[in-house]
C-alpha positions in Angstrom: 3.2 -61.2 36.6 5.6 -60.6 33.7 4.3 -57.7 31.7 5.2 -56.7 28.1 3.9 -53.5 26.5 5.1 -50.5 24.5 6.0 -47.4 26.4 6.7 -44.2 24.6 7.5 -46.1 21.4 9.9 -48.6 23.1 9.2 -52.2 24.2 9.1 -52.6 28.0 9.2 -55.8 30.1 8.8 -55.8 33.8 7.7 -58.0 36.6 5.0 -56.6 38.8 1.8 -57.4 40.7 -1.2 -57.5 38.4 -3.2 -55.1 40.6 -0.6 -52.3 40.6 -1.9 -49.1 39.1 -0.3 -47.8 35.9 0.4 -44.4 37.6 2.5 -46.2 40.2 4.4 -48.2 37.6 5.2 -45.0 35.7 6.2 -42.9 38.7 7.8 -45.4 41.1 9.1 -48.2 38.9 9.9 -46.4 35.7 10.8 -43.0 37.2 8.6 -41.1 34.8 7.3 -38.3 37.0 5.5 -36.2 34.4 2.2 -38.0 34.9 0.7 -36.5 38.1 -1.7 -38.0 40.6 -4.4 -35.7 41.8 -7.5 -37.5 43.1 -6.6 -41.2 42.6 -10.2 -41.8 41.6 -10.3 -40.8 37.9 -12.1 -37.5 38.5 -9.3 -34.9 37.9 -7.5 -36.0 34.8 -4.0 -35.1 36.1 -2.8 -38.6 35.5 -4.1 -38.9 31.9 -1.9 -40.9 29.4 -2.8 -42.3 26.0 -3.3 -46.0 25.7 -3.8 -47.4 22.2 -4.7 -44.0 21.0 -7.2 -43.1 23.7 -6.9 -40.8 26.7 -7.2 -42.8 29.9 -6.7 -42.0 33.6 -3.6 -44.0 34.7 -4.9 -44.1 38.3 -7.7 -46.4 37.1 -5.6 -48.7 34.9 -4.2 -51.9 36.4 -0.9 -53.5 35.3 -2.8 -56.6 34.2 -4.6 -54.5 31.6 -1.4 -53.3 29.9 -0.2 -56.5 28.3 0.5 -56.0 24.6 -0.8 -52.4 24.7 0.8 -49.1 23.7 1.2 -46.4 26.3 2.2 -42.8 25.6 3.1 -40.4 28.4 4.0 -36.8 28.5 7.7 -37.8 28.4 7.1 -39.6 25.1 6.0 -36.4 23.3 9.4 -34.7 23.1 11.0 -34.7 19.8 14.9 -34.9 19.7 15.1 -33.4 23.1 12.7 -30.5 22.2 9.1 -29.9 23.2 6.6 -31.2 20.8 4.4 -28.7 18.9 1.5 -29.1 21.4 3.7 -28.6 24.4 5.4 -25.6 22.9 2.1 -24.0 22.0 0.7 -24.6 25.6 3.7 -22.6 26.8 3.4 -19.9 24.2 -0.3 -19.5 24.9 0.3 -19.4 28.7 -2.0 -22.4 29.1 0.2 -23.4 32.0 -0.4 -21.9 35.4 0.8 -24.0 38.3 1.5 -26.8 35.8 0.1 -29.7 37.8 -2.8 -30.4 35.4 -0.8 -29.6 32.3 0.6 -33.1 31.5 -2.9 -34.5 31.7 -4.4 -31.7 29.7 -1.8 -32.0 27.0 -2.3 -35.8 26.8 -6.1 -35.4 26.5 -5.7 -32.8 23.8 -3.2 -34.9 21.9 -5.5 -37.9 22.0 -8.3 -35.7 20.6 -6.0 -34.3 17.8 -4.9 -37.9 16.9 -8.5 -38.8 16.3 -9.8 -35.5 15.1 -7.2 -33.1 13.7 -9.7 -30.2 13.2 -11.9 -30.2 16.3 -14.5 -27.5 17.0 -14.3 -25.6 20.2 -17.2 -27.7 21.6 -15.3 -30.9 20.7 -12.2 -29.6 22.5 -14.2 -28.7 25.5 -15.8 -32.2 25.5 -12.4 -33.9 25.1 -11.0 -31.9 28.1 -14.1 -32.4 30.3 -12.3 -35.1 32.3 -9.5 -32.8 33.2 -9.7 -30.2 36.0 -7.6 -27.1 36.1 -8.0 -25.0 39.2 -5.8 -22.1 38.0 -6.5 -21.1 34.5 -10.2 -20.8 33.7 -9.5 -22.9 30.6 -9.5 -20.1 28.1 -5.8 -20.3 27.3 -6.0 -24.1 27.2 -8.8 -24.1 24.6 -6.9 -21.5 22.7 -3.7 -23.6 22.8 -5.5 -26.7 21.5 -7.3 -24.7 18.8 -4.0 -23.2 17.7 -2.2 -26.6 17.7 -4.9 -27.9 15.4 -4.7 -24.9 13.1 -0.9 -25.2 12.8 -1.1 -28.8 11.7 -1.7 -30.9 14.8 0.0 -32.4 17.7 
């Protein structure tokens, strides 16, 4: 199937099988390796991207579901070759341990802040509930999201 969608703000056209997973398109076909695959079952959140403003697990999204939609990946957050505010604050708050879950965490947090620029701690915890971090204990991650909101958003 020929597929047309917006990826990180730019139009994309590619020919692929309709049942291909978005994570495979991103990593294998488009060489965007920031999105990580953890469980492949939508349980860990490592593969989270933003589709039409909502955080979604890319391991559960099929190519045929992308037509005409807008996809934002961790690579699309950089601004003029620099880390975005949320990425920079994650680093500054040491919300990155091994880093494997970080892209998915950041994308879930960004989706939250796009919809709710001033979330409570409970709202942050709820938004990140679909993301597993085995290293951090979440304290630094919650702090990074709170600080990002306090400093003006994503």
